[in-house]
C-alpha positions, 0 to 999 in steps of 0.5 A: 638929395637923399640926406645921409646919416653920419655917427658922431660920438657926443658926451650923453650930458652935453647931448641931453643938454643940446637937445633940451635947449634945441628943443626950445628953440624948435630945433631938432638936434639933426636941423641944428647940426644941419646949421652949423654944417651949412654955415661953416661951408658957407664962410670957409671957417668955423661959425664962431671964434675958437681960440686959447684964452689969453688972461691978464696977470692979476687972472692968472695969479688968482687961478693960481691961487684957487688950485692952491686953495690959498685965499680961497673963501670957506665952503659952506654945507647948507644955508644954515650955516652960511647964514649963521657965519653971516650973522656972527659976523655982525656980532663982533 
């Protein structure tokens, strides 16, 4: 049977990253998509686990703290600034 063309919308960055990955694996994007579809049809399911992540209470608290900016380390704009801060801790 002759192949048919299919149009799908993909984020440009995702497409570029996927093409780079598949190129490194010796595959075209088209071949990789065909592999995905064949495996899905063969298994009659998604060929990978799709689920909503479940986090424990400690992880949920850390995520919420980070969103609020609580218990978050200071950010640095350069390696020099980070090294100065690390060295300052040694001097105390």
